[in-house]
N, CA, C and O atoms as a Maestro MAE file, in Angstrom:
{
 s_m_m2io_version
 :::
 2.0.0
}

f_m_ct {
 s_m_title
 :::
 protein
 m_atom[296] {
  # First column is atom index #
  i_m_mmod_type
  r_m_x_coord
  r_m_y_coord
  r_m_z_coord
  i_m_residue_number
  s_m_chain_name
  s_m_pdb_residue_name
  s_m_pdb_atom_name
  i_m_atomic_number
  :::
  1 25 -42.037 48.372 -24.443 1 A "UNK " " N  " 7
  2 3 -41.528 49.420 -23.580 1 A "UNK " " CA " 6
  3 2 -41.725 50.752 -24.310 1 A "UNK " " C  " 6
  4 15 -41.372 50.862 -25.484 1 A "UNK " " O  " 8
  5 25 -42.269 51.741 -23.651 2 A "UNK " " N  " 7
  6 3 -42.555 53.028 -24.278 2 A "UNK " " CA " 6
  7 2 -41.460 54.058 -24.027 2 A "UNK " " C  " 6
  8 15 -41.666 55.251 -24.251 2 A "UNK " " O  " 8
  9 25 -40.292 53.600 -23.561 3 A "UNK " " N  " 7
  10 3 -39.156 54.492 -23.358 3 A "UNK " " CA " 6
  11 2 -37.874 53.689 -23.511 3 A "UNK " " C  " 6
  12 15 -37.878 52.459 -23.468 3 A "UNK " " O  " 8
  13 25 -36.755 54.430 -23.695 4 A "UNK " " N  " 7
  14 3 -35.445 53.808 -23.845 4 A "UNK " " CA " 6
  15 2 -34.517 54.417 -22.796 4 A "UNK " " C  " 6
  16 15 -34.422 55.640 -22.691 4 A "UNK " " O  " 8
  17 25 -33.846 53.590 -22.033 5 A "UNK " " N  " 7
  18 3 -32.886 54.067 -21.038 5 A "UNK " " CA " 6
  19 2 -31.605 54.430 -21.787 5 A "UNK " " C  " 6
  20 15 -31.036 53.591 -22.486 5 A "UNK " " O  " 8
  21 25 -31.146 55.684 -21.644 6 A "UNK " " N  " 7
  22 3 -29.994 56.134 -22.435 6 A "UNK " " CA " 6
  23 2 -28.732 56.351 -21.605 6 A "UNK " " C  " 6
  24 15 -27.692 56.711 -22.156 6 A "UNK " " O  " 8
  25 25 -28.804 56.142 -20.301 7 A "UNK " " N  " 7
  26 3 -27.597 56.185 -19.473 7 A "UNK " " CA " 6
  27 2 -27.745 55.153 -18.370 7 A "UNK " " C  " 6
  28 15 -28.837 54.637 -18.133 7 A "UNK " " O  " 8
  29 25 -26.654 54.859 -17.704 8 A "UNK " " N  " 7
  30 3 -26.672 53.867 -16.631 8 A "UNK " " CA " 6
  31 2 -27.567 54.339 -15.481 8 A "UNK " " C  " 6
  32 15 -27.602 55.527 -15.159 8 A "UNK " " O  " 8
  33 25 -28.279 53.409 -14.875 9 A "UNK " " N  " 7
  34 3 -29.165 53.740 -13.756 9 A "UNK " " CA " 6
  35 2 -28.312 54.050 -12.523 9 A "UNK " " C  " 6
  36 15 -27.428 53.275 -12.160 9 A "UNK " " O  " 8
  37 25 -28.587 55.182 -11.891 10 A "UNK " " N  " 7
  38 3 -27.835 55.665 -10.726 10 A "UNK " " CA " 6
  39 2 -28.675 55.537 -9.459 10 A "UNK " " C  " 6
  40 15 -29.890 55.353 -9.540 10 A "UNK " " O  " 8
  41 25 -28.047 55.631 -8.298 11 A "UNK " " N  " 7
  42 3 -28.713 55.648 -6.991 11 A "UNK " " CA " 6
  43 2 -29.703 54.497 -6.832 11 A "UNK " " C  " 6
  44 15 -30.850 54.707 -6.437 11 A "UNK " " O  " 8
  45 25 -29.257 53.286 -7.138 12 A "UNK " " N  " 7
  46 3 -30.125 52.105 -7.058 12 A "UNK " " CA " 6
  47 2 -30.348 51.731 -5.593 12 A "UNK " " C  " 6
  48 15 -29.403 51.639 -4.809 12 A "UNK " " O  " 8
  49 25 -31.622 51.516 -5.241 13 A "UNK " " N  " 7
  50 3 -32.005 51.127 -3.886 13 A "UNK " " CA " 6
  51 2 -32.923 49.920 -3.945 13 A "UNK " " C  " 6
  52 15 -33.775 49.825 -4.830 13 A "UNK " " O  " 8
  53 25 -32.754 48.988 -2.999 14 A "UNK " " N  " 7
  54 3 -33.659 47.855 -2.878 14 A "UNK " " CA " 6
  55 2 -34.859 48.309 -2.055 14 A "UNK " " C  " 6
  56 15 -34.696 48.866 -0.970 14 A "UNK " " O  " 8
  57 25 -36.071 48.070 -2.573 15 A "UNK " " N  " 7
  58 3 -37.298 48.457 -1.889 15 A "UNK " " CA " 6
  59 2 -37.873 47.279 -1.116 15 A "UNK " " C  " 6
  60 15 -38.305 47.430 0.027 15 A "UNK " " O  " 8
  61 25 -37.879 46.092 -1.747 16 A "UNK " " N  " 7
  62 3 -38.462 44.911 -1.114 16 A "UNK " " CA " 6
  63 2 -37.795 43.655 -1.675 16 A "UNK " " C  " 6
  64 15 -37.248 43.664 -2.777 16 A "UNK " " O  " 8
  65 25 -37.851 42.572 -0.889 17 A "UNK " " N  " 7
  66 3 -37.268 41.295 -1.293 17 A "UNK " " CA " 6
  67 2 -38.271 40.189 -1.001 17 A "UNK " " C  " 6
  68 15 -38.937 40.199 0.035 17 A "UNK " " O  " 8
  69 25 -38.373 39.230 -1.925 18 A "UNK " " N  " 7
  70 3 -39.188 38.027 -1.711 18 A "UNK " " CA " 6
  71 2 -40.657 38.309 -1.496 18 A "UNK " " C  " 6
  72 15 -41.279 39.022 -2.284 18 A "UNK " " O  " 8
  73 25 -41.220 37.755 -0.433 19 A "UNK " " N  " 7
  74 3 -42.653 37.852 -0.169 19 A "UNK " " CA " 6
  75 2 -43.127 39.255 0.190 19 A "UNK " " C  " 6
  76 15 -44.335 39.480 0.274 19 A "UNK " " O  " 8
  77 25 -42.233 40.194 0.401 20 A "UNK " " N  " 7
  78 3 -42.609 41.587 0.662 20 A "UNK " " CA " 6
  79 2 -43.029 42.313 -0.621 20 A "UNK " " C  " 6
  80 15 -43.587 43.409 -0.552 20 A "UNK " " O  " 8
  81 25 -42.767 41.715 -1.790 21 A "UNK " " N  " 7
  82 3 -43.156 42.293 -3.073 21 A "UNK " " CA " 6
  83 2 -44.618 41.939 -3.323 21 A "UNK " " C  " 6
  84 15 -44.991 40.767 -3.269 21 A "UNK " " O  " 8
  85 25 -45.444 42.940 -3.593 22 A "UNK " " N  " 7
  86 3 -46.873 42.711 -3.806 22 A "UNK " " CA " 6
  87 2 -47.157 41.749 -4.951 22 A "UNK " " C  " 6
  88 15 -48.011 40.870 -4.830 22 A "UNK " " O  " 8
  89 25 -46.439 41.913 -6.067 23 A "UNK " " N  " 7
  90 3 -46.722 41.107 -7.251 23 A "UNK " " CA " 6
  91 2 -45.803 39.893 -7.383 23 A "UNK " " C  " 6
  92 15 -45.513 39.462 -8.499 23 A "UNK " " O  " 8
  93 25 -45.341 39.336 -6.258 24 A "UNK " " N  " 7
  94 3 -44.408 38.202 -6.296 24 A "UNK " " CA " 6
  95 2 -45.017 36.997 -7.012 24 A "UNK " " C  " 6
  96 15 -44.312 36.303 -7.745 24 A "UNK " " O  " 8
  97 25 -46.299 36.738 -6.816 25 A "UNK " " N  " 7
  98 3 -46.942 35.591 -7.476 25 A "UNK " " CA " 6
  99 2 -46.939 35.759 -8.992 25 A "UNK " " C  " 6
  100 15 -46.706 34.797 -9.723 25 A "UNK " " O  " 8
  101 25 -47.196 36.977 -9.466 26 A "UNK " " N  " 7
  102 3 -47.189 37.269 -10.900 26 A "UNK " " CA " 6
  103 2 -45.786 37.068 -11.477 26 A "UNK " " C  " 6
  104 15 -45.637 36.491 -12.554 26 A "UNK " " O  " 8
  105 25 -44.757 37.543 -10.766 27 A "UNK " " N  " 7
  106 3 -43.385 37.402 -11.239 27 A "UNK " " CA " 6
  107 2 -43.000 35.934 -11.355 27 A "UNK " " C  " 6
  108 15 -42.408 35.528 -12.356 27 A "UNK " " O  " 8
  109 25 -43.324 35.140 -10.353 28 A "UNK " " N  " 7
  110 3 -42.993 33.712 -10.376 28 A "UNK " " CA " 6
  111 2 -43.762 32.986 -11.470 28 A "UNK " " C  " 6
  112 15 -43.222 32.090 -12.118 28 A "UNK " " O  " 8
  113 25 -45.018 33.366 -11.681 29 A "UNK " " N  " 7
  114 3 -45.855 32.717 -12.696 29 A "UNK " " CA " 6
  115 2 -45.376 33.072 -14.112 29 A "UNK " " C  " 6
  116 15 -45.269 32.192 -14.966 29 A "UNK " " O  " 8
  117 25 -45.086 34.363 -14.363 30 A "UNK " " N  " 7
  118 3 -44.710 34.802 -15.712 30 A "UNK " " CA " 6
  119 2 -43.270 34.469 -16.081 30 A "UNK " " C  " 6
  120 15 -42.991 34.163 -17.241 30 A "UNK " " O  " 8
  121 25 -42.355 34.521 -15.125 31 A "UNK " " N  " 7
  122 3 -40.950 34.314 -15.437 31 A "UNK " " CA " 6
  123 2 -40.461 32.991 -14.859 31 A "UNK " " C  " 6
  124 15 -40.325 32.023 -15.609 31 A "UNK " " O  " 8
  125 25 -40.198 32.911 -13.584 32 A "UNK " " N  " 7
  126 3 -39.857 31.671 -12.899 32 A "UNK " " CA " 6
  127 2 -39.471 31.975 -11.464 32 A "UNK " " C  " 6
  128 15 -39.391 33.132 -11.051 32 A "UNK " " O  " 8
  129 25 -39.234 30.911 -10.718 33 A "UNK " " N  " 7
  130 3 -38.794 31.064 -9.334 33 A "UNK " " CA " 6
  131 2 -37.426 31.742 -9.319 33 A "UNK " " C  " 6
  132 15 -36.640 31.595 -10.255 33 A "UNK " " O  " 8
  133 25 -37.159 32.469 -8.271 34 A "UNK " " N  " 7
  134 3 -35.879 33.129 -8.120 34 A "UNK " " CA " 6
  135 2 -35.927 34.006 -6.889 34 A "UNK " " C  " 6
  136 15 -36.980 34.145 -6.268 34 A "UNK " " O  " 8
  137 25 -34.809 34.596 -6.528 35 A "UNK " " N  " 7
  138 3 -34.762 35.530 -5.400 35 A "UNK " " CA " 6
  139 2 -35.099 36.906 -5.944 35 A "UNK " " C  " 6
  140 15 -34.208 37.685 -6.285 35 A "UNK " " O  " 8
  141 25 -36.392 37.202 -6.023 36 A "UNK " " N  " 7
  142 3 -36.871 38.443 -6.607 36 A "UNK " " CA " 6
  143 2 -36.650 39.618 -5.675 36 A "UNK " " C  " 6
  144 15 -36.841 39.519 -4.463 36 A "UNK " " O  " 8
  145 25 -36.241 40.743 -6.269 37 A "UNK " " N  " 7
  146 3 -36.069 41.994 -5.538 37 A "UNK " " CA " 6
  147 2 -36.754 43.100 -6.311 37 A "UNK " " C  " 6
  148 15 -36.730 43.110 -7.542 37 A "UNK " " O  " 8
  149 25 -37.366 44.035 -5.594 38 A "UNK " " N  " 7
  150 3 -37.963 45.234 -6.190 38 A "UNK " " CA " 6
  151 2 -36.960 46.356 -5.951 38 A "UNK " " C  " 6
  152 15 -36.529 46.570 -4.817 38 A "UNK " " O  " 8
  153 25 -36.580 47.081 -7.018 39 A "UNK " " N  " 7
  154 3 -35.570 48.128 -6.909 39 A "UNK " " CA " 6
  155 2 -36.064 49.420 -7.524 39 A "UNK " " C  " 6
  156 15 -37.032 49.437 -8.284 39 A "UNK " " O  " 8
  157 25 -35.373 50.519 -7.176 40 A "UNK " " N  " 7
  158 3 -35.631 51.805 -7.809 40 A "UNK " " CA " 6
  159 2 -34.306 52.501 -8.048 40 A "UNK " " C  " 6
  160 15 -33.318 52.237 -7.363 40 A "UNK " " O  " 8
  161 25 -34.296 53.404 -9.040 41 A "UNK " " N  " 7
  162 3 -33.105 54.156 -9.375 41 A "UNK " " CA " 6
  163 2 -33.466 55.319 -10.294 41 A "UNK " " C  " 6
  164 15 -34.623 55.483 -10.682 41 A "UNK " " O  " 8
  165 25 -32.466 56.119 -10.634 42 A "UNK " " N  " 7
  166 3 -32.678 57.310 -11.461 42 A "UNK " " CA " 6
  167 2 -31.822 57.199 -12.718 42 A "UNK " " C  " 6
  168 15 -30.660 56.799 -12.655 42 A "UNK " " O  " 8
  169 25 -32.417 57.563 -13.875 43 A "UNK " " N  " 7
  170 3 -31.685 57.537 -15.149 43 A "UNK " " CA " 6
  171 2 -32.337 58.499 -16.131 43 A "UNK " " C  " 6
  172 15 -33.487 58.903 -15.958 43 A "UNK " " O  " 8
  173 25 -31.585 58.857 -17.162 44 A "UNK " " N  " 7
  174 3 -32.151 59.627 -18.273 44 A "UNK " " CA " 6
  175 2 -32.780 58.638 -19.243 44 A "UNK " " C  " 6
  176 15 -32.192 57.610 -19.577 44 A "UNK " " O  " 8
  177 25 -33.988 58.972 -19.687 45 A "UNK " " N  " 7
  178 3 -34.700 58.107 -20.623 45 A "UNK " " CA " 6
  179 2 -35.219 58.926 -21.798 45 A "UNK " " C  " 6
  180 15 -35.513 60.113 -21.665 45 A "UNK " " O  " 8
  181 25 -35.325 58.269 -22.953 46 A "UNK " " N  " 7
  182 3 -35.900 58.907 -24.140 46 A "UNK " " CA " 6
  183 2 -37.304 58.341 -24.309 46 A "UNK " " C  " 6
  184 15 -37.483 57.135 -24.477 46 A "UNK " " O  " 8
  185 25 -38.292 59.219 -24.262 47 A "UNK " " N  " 7
  186 3 -39.683 58.812 -24.428 47 A "UNK " " CA " 6
  187 2 -39.987 58.560 -25.895 47 A "UNK " " C  " 6
  188 15 -39.202 58.935 -26.766 47 A "UNK " " O  " 8
  189 25 -41.107 57.935 -26.171 48 A "UNK " " N  " 7
  190 3 -41.513 57.628 -27.544 48 A "UNK " " CA " 6
  191 2 -41.570 58.888 -28.411 48 A "UNK " " C  " 6
  192 15 -41.307 58.831 -29.612 48 A "UNK " " O  " 8
  193 25 -41.915 60.027 -27.796 49 A "UNK " " N  " 7
  194 3 -42.008 61.298 -28.532 49 A "UNK " " CA " 6
  195 2 -40.633 61.872 -28.892 49 A "UNK " " C  " 6
  196 15 -40.544 62.823 -29.669 49 A "UNK " " O  " 8
  197 25 -39.553 61.295 -28.326 50 A "UNK " " N  " 7
  198 3 -38.208 61.794 -28.587 50 A "UNK " " CA " 6
  199 2 -37.670 62.675 -27.478 50 A "UNK " " C  " 6
  200 15 -36.482 62.996 -27.464 50 A "UNK " " O  " 8
  201 25 -38.523 63.071 -26.552 51 A "UNK " " N  " 7
  202 3 -38.138 63.908 -25.424 51 A "UNK " " CA " 6
  203 2 -37.251 63.125 -24.455 51 A "UNK " " C  " 6
  204 15 -37.566 61.986 -24.111 51 A "UNK " " O  " 8
  205 25 -36.146 63.729 -24.016 52 A "UNK " " N  " 7
  206 3 -35.250 63.097 -23.044 52 A "UNK " " CA " 6
  207 2 -35.520 63.707 -21.677 52 A "UNK " " C  " 6
  208 15 -35.468 64.926 -21.516 52 A "UNK " " O  " 8
  209 25 -35.810 62.855 -20.686 53 A "UNK " " N  " 7
  210 3 -36.113 63.318 -19.335 53 A "UNK " " CA " 6
  211 2 -35.322 62.506 -18.317 53 A "UNK " " C  " 6
  212 15 -34.900 61.382 -18.588 53 A "UNK " " O  " 8
  213 25 -35.132 63.094 -17.148 54 A "UNK " " N  " 7
  214 3 -34.517 62.432 -16.003 54 A "UNK " " CA " 6
  215 2 -35.663 61.805 -15.220 54 A "UNK " " C  " 6
  216 15 -36.556 62.527 -14.778 54 A "UNK " " O  " 8
  217 25 -35.670 60.480 -15.033 55 A "UNK " " N  " 7
  218 3 -36.828 59.809 -14.459 55 A "UNK " " CA " 6
  219 2 -36.432 58.842 -13.352 55 A "UNK " " C  " 6
  220 15 -35.322 58.310 -13.330 55 A "UNK " " O  " 8
  221 25 -37.372 58.631 -12.436 56 A "UNK " " N  " 7
  222 3 -37.217 57.611 -11.407 56 A "UNK " " CA " 6
  223 2 -37.824 56.321 -11.948 56 A "UNK " " C  " 6
  224 15 -38.988 56.296 -12.348 56 A "UNK " " O  " 8
  225 25 -37.027 55.245 -11.959 57 A "UNK " " N  " 7
  226 3 -37.461 53.968 -12.516 57 A "UNK " " CA " 6
  227 2 -37.650 52.940 -11.403 57 A "UNK " " C  " 6
  228 15 -36.906 52.931 -10.422 57 A "UNK " " O  " 8
  229 25 -38.638 52.089 -11.561 58 A "UNK " " N  " 7
  230 3 -38.881 50.979 -10.653 58 A "UNK " " CA " 6
  231 2 -38.875 49.704 -11.477 58 A "UNK " " C  " 6
  232 15 -39.406 49.690 -12.588 58 A "UNK " " O  " 8
  233 25 -38.279 48.622 -10.954 59 A "UNK " " N  " 7
  234 3 -38.266 47.356 -11.670 59 A "UNK " " CA " 6
  235 2 -38.080 46.208 -10.692 59 A "UNK " " C  " 6
  236 15 -37.761 46.408 -9.520 59 A "UNK " " O  " 8
  237 25 -38.287 45.002 -11.204 60 A "UNK " " N  " 7
  238 3 -38.057 43.782 -10.437 60 A "UNK " " CA " 6
  239 2 -36.947 43.016 -11.129 60 A "UNK " " C  " 6
  240 15 -36.836 43.043 -12.355 60 A "UNK " " O  " 8
  241 25 -36.120 42.329 -10.340 61 A "UNK " " N  " 7
  242 3 -35.075 41.518 -10.930 61 A "UNK " " CA " 6
  243 2 -34.769 40.335 -10.036 61 A "UNK " " C  " 6
  244 15 -34.990 40.369 -8.825 61 A "UNK " " O  " 8
  245 25 -34.251 39.283 -10.664 62 A "UNK " " N  " 7
  246 3 -33.823 38.095 -9.945 62 A "UNK " " CA " 6
  247 2 -32.511 37.626 -10.574 62 A "UNK " " C  " 6
  248 15 -32.272 37.839 -11.762 62 A "UNK " " O  " 8
  249 25 -31.677 36.994 -9.776 63 A "UNK " " N  " 7
  250 3 -30.388 36.492 -10.251 63 A "UNK " " CA " 6
  251 2 -30.623 35.466 -11.358 63 A "UNK " " C  " 6
  252 15 -31.399 34.525 -11.189 63 A "UNK " " O  " 8
  253 25 -29.956 35.652 -12.477 64 A "UNK " " N  " 7
  254 3 -30.085 34.743 -13.599 64 A "UNK " " CA " 6
  255 2 -31.271 35.026 -14.502 64 A "UNK " " C  " 6
  256 15 -31.385 34.424 -15.570 64 A "UNK " " O  " 8
  257 25 -32.157 35.927 -14.102 65 A "UNK " " N  " 7
  258 3 -33.337 36.260 -14.902 65 A "UNK " " CA " 6
  259 2 -33.212 37.674 -15.452 65 A "UNK " " C  " 6
  260 15 -33.559 37.919 -16.608 65 A "UNK " " O  " 8
  261 25 -32.721 38.608 -14.642 66 A "UNK " " N  " 7
  262 3 -32.509 39.970 -15.093 66 A "UNK " " CA " 6
  263 2 -33.634 40.919 -14.733 66 A "UNK " " C  " 6
  264 15 -34.545 40.569 -13.983 66 A "UNK " " O  " 8
  265 25 -33.560 42.134 -15.282 67 A "UNK " " N  " 7
  266 3 -34.562 43.177 -15.004 67 A "UNK " " CA " 6
  267 2 -35.848 42.887 -15.766 67 A "UNK " " C  " 6
  268 15 -35.820 42.558 -16.952 67 A "UNK " " O  " 8
  269 25 -36.964 43.010 -15.078 68 A "UNK " " N  " 7
  270 3 -38.279 42.804 -15.684 68 A "UNK " " CA " 6
  271 2 -39.221 43.888 -15.202 68 A "UNK " " C  " 6
  272 15 -39.040 44.440 -14.117 68 A "UNK " " O  " 8
  273 25 -40.222 44.191 -16.003 69 A "UNK " " N  " 7
  274 3 -41.288 45.136 -15.634 69 A "UNK " " CA " 6
  275 2 -40.766 46.510 -15.219 69 A "UNK " " C  " 6
  276 15 -41.128 47.019 -14.158 69 A "UNK " " O  " 8
  277 25 -39.918 47.108 -16.052 70 A "UNK " " N  " 7
  278 3 -39.374 48.441 -15.750 70 A "UNK " " CA " 6
  279 2 -40.475 49.495 -15.982 70 A "UNK " " C  " 6
  280 15 -41.134 49.506 -17.022 70 A "UNK " " O  " 8
  281 25 -40.653 50.372 -14.990 71 A "UNK " " N  " 7
  282 3 -41.695 51.405 -15.061 71 A "UNK " " CA " 6
  283 2 -41.118 52.755 -14.672 71 A "UNK " " C  " 6
  284 15 -40.204 52.832 -13.852 71 A "UNK " " O  " 8
  285 25 -41.653 53.825 -15.261 72 A "UNK " " N  " 7
  286 3 -41.317 55.191 -14.860 72 A "UNK " " CA " 6
  287 2 -42.308 55.606 -13.787 72 A "UNK " " C  " 6
  288 15 -43.517 55.474 -13.977 72 A "UNK " " O  " 8
  289 25 -41.812 56.107 -12.657 73 A "UNK " " N  " 7
  290 3 -42.700 56.574 -11.592 73 A "UNK " " CA " 6
  291 2 -42.772 58.092 -11.517 73 A "UNK " " C  " 6
  292 15 -43.857 58.639 -11.319 73 A "UNK " " O  " 8
  293 25 -41.656 58.787 -11.669 74 A "UNK " " N  " 7
  294 3 -41.654 60.249 -11.607 74 A "UNK " " CA " 6
  295 2 -40.904 60.816 -12.794 74 A "UNK " " C  " 6
  296 15 -40.789 62.035 -12.926 74 A "UNK " " O  " 8
  :::
 }
 m_bond[295] {
  # First column is bond index #
  i_m_from
  i_m_to
  i_m_order
  :::
  1 1 2 1
  2 2 3 1
  3 3 4 2
  4 3 5 1
  5 5 6 1
  6 6 7 1
  7 7 8 2
  8 7 9 1
  9 9 10 1
  10 10 11 1
  11 11 12 2
  12 11 13 1
  13 13 14 1
  14 14 15 1
  15 15 16 2
  16 15 17 1
  17 17 18 1
  18 18 19 1
  19 19 20 2
  20 19 21 1
  21 21 22 1
  22 22 23 1
  23 23 24 2
  24 23 25 1
  25 25 26 1
  26 26 27 1
  27 27 28 2
  28 27 29 1
  29 29 30 1
  30 30 31 1
  31 31 32 2
  32 31 33 1
  33 33 34 1
  34 34 35 1
  35 35 36 2
  36 35 37 1
  37 37 38 1
  38 38 39 1
  39 39 40 2
  40 39 41 1
  41 41 42 1
  42 42 43 1
  43 43 44 2
  44 43 45 1
  45 45 46 1
  46 46 47 1
  47 47 48 2
  48 47 49 1
  49 49 50 1
  50 50 51 1
  51 51 52 2
  52 51 53 1
  53 53 54 1
  54 54 55 1
  55 55 56 2
  56 55 57 1
  57 57 58 1
  58 58 59 1
  59 59 60 2
  60 59 61 1
  61 61 62 1
  62 62 63 1
  63 63 64 2
  64 63 65 1
  65 65 66 1
  66 66 67 1
  67 67 68 2
  68 67 69 1
  69 69 70 1
  70 70 71 1
  71 71 72 2
  72 71 73 1
  73 73 74 1
  74 74 75 1
  75 75 76 2
  76 75 77 1
  77 77 78 1
  78 78 79 1
  79 79 80 2
  80 79 81 1
  81 81 82 1
  82 82 83 1
  83 83 84 2
  84 83 85 1
  85 85 86 1
  86 86 87 1
  87 87 88 2
  88 87 89 1
  89 89 90 1
  90 90 91 1
  91 91 92 2
  92 91 93 1
  93 93 94 1
  94 94 95 1
  95 95 96 2
  96 95 97 1
  97 97 98 1
  98 98 99 1
  99 99 100 2
  100 99 101 1
  101 101 102 1
  102 102 103 1
  103 103 104 2
  104 103 105 1
  105 105 106 1
  106 106 107 1
  107 107 108 2
  108 107 109 1
  109 109 110 1
  110 110 111 1
  111 111 112 2
  112 111 113 1
  113 113 114 1
  114 114 115 1
  115 115 116 2
  116 115 117 1
  117 117 118 1
  118 118 119 1
  119 119 120 2
  120 119 121 1
  121 121 122 1
  122 122 123 1
  123 123 124 2
  124 123 125 1
  125 125 126 1
  126 126 127 1
  127 127 128 2
  128 127 129 1
  129 129 130 1
  130 130 131 1
  131 131 132 2
  132 131 133 1
  133 133 134 1
  134 134 135 1
  135 135 136 2
  136 135 137 1
  137 137 138 1
  138 138 139 1
  139 139 140 2
  140 139 141 1
  141 141 142 1
  142 142 143 1
  143 143 144 2
  144 143 145 1
  145 145 146 1
  146 146 147 1
  147 147 148 2
  148 147 149 1
  149 149 150 1
  150 150 151 1
  151 151 152 2
  152 151 153 1
  153 153 154 1
  154 154 155 1
  155 155 156 2
  156 155 157 1
  157 157 158 1
  158 158 159 1
  159 159 160 2
  160 159 161 1
  161 161 162 1
  162 162 163 1
  163 163 164 2
  164 163 165 1
  165 165 166 1
  166 166 167 1
  167 167 168 2
  168 167 169 1
  169 169 170 1
  170 170 171 1
  171 171 172 2
  172 171 173 1
  173 173 174 1
  174 174 175 1
  175 175 176 2
  176 175 177 1
  177 177 178 1
  178 178 179 1
  179 179 180 2
  180 179 181 1
  181 181 182 1
  182 182 183 1
  183 183 184 2
  184 183 185 1
  185 185 186 1
  186 186 187 1
  187 187 188 2
  188 187 189 1
  189 189 190 1
  190 190 191 1
  191 191 192 2
  192 191 193 1
  193 193 194 1
  194 194 195 1
  195 195 196 2
  196 195 197 1
  197 197 198 1
  198 198 199 1
  199 199 200 2
  200 199 201 1
  201 201 202 1
  202 202 203 1
  203 203 204 2
  204 203 205 1
  205 205 206 1
  206 206 207 1
  207 207 208 2
  208 207 209 1
  209 209 210 1
  210 210 211 1
  211 211 212 2
  212 211 213 1
  213 213 214 1
  214 214 215 1
  215 215 216 2
  216 215 217 1
  217 217 218 1
  218 218 219 1
  219 219 220 2
  220 219 221 1
  221 221 222 1
  222 222 223 1
  223 223 224 2
  224 223 225 1
  225 225 226 1
  226 226 227 1
  227 227 228 2
  228 227 229 1
  229 229 230 1
  230 230 231 1
  231 231 232 2
  232 231 233 1
  233 233 234 1
  234 234 235 1
  235 235 236 2
  236 235 237 1
  237 237 238 1
  238 238 239 1
  239 239 240 2
  240 239 241 1
  241 241 242 1
  242 242 243 1
  243 243 244 2
  244 243 245 1
  245 245 246 1
  246 246 247 1
  247 247 248 2
  248 247 249 1
  249 249 250 1
  250 250 251 1
  251 251 252 2
  252 251 253 1
  253 253 254 1
  254 254 255 1
  255 255 256 2
  256 255 257 1
  257 257 258 1
  258 258 259 1
  259 259 260 2
  260 259 261 1
  261 261 262 1
  262 262 263 1
  263 263 264 2
  264 263 265 1
  265 265 266 1
  266 266 267 1
  267 267 268 2
  268 267 269 1
  269 269 270 1
  270 270 271 1
  271 271 272 2
  272 271 273 1
  273 273 274 1
  274 274 275 1
  275 275 276 2
  276 275 277 1
  277 277 278 1
  278 278 279 1
  279 279 280 2
  280 279 281 1
  281 281 282 1
  282 282 283 1
  283 283 284 2
  284 283 285 1
  285 285 286 1
  286 286 287 1
  287 287 288 2
  288 287 289 1
  289 289 290 1
  290 290 291 1
  291 291 292 2
  292 291 293 1
  293 293 294 1
  294 294 295 1
  295 295 296 2
  :::
 }
}
């Protein structure tokens, strides 16, 4: 991960669930079966350079598996 989340993620929204997620096959293959959801939210993050920015984050999660593939979008 090239950044560190330094505060709790706010304004969390569900974008897609199950087969509506484009990379659902990859998630099931790499992690395991589960009720996968694609989510987005906003948090302050510290970049590798040390700069702290307010960023929009996207990630996938499933019950019992947790957050995976966290990405900065904006």
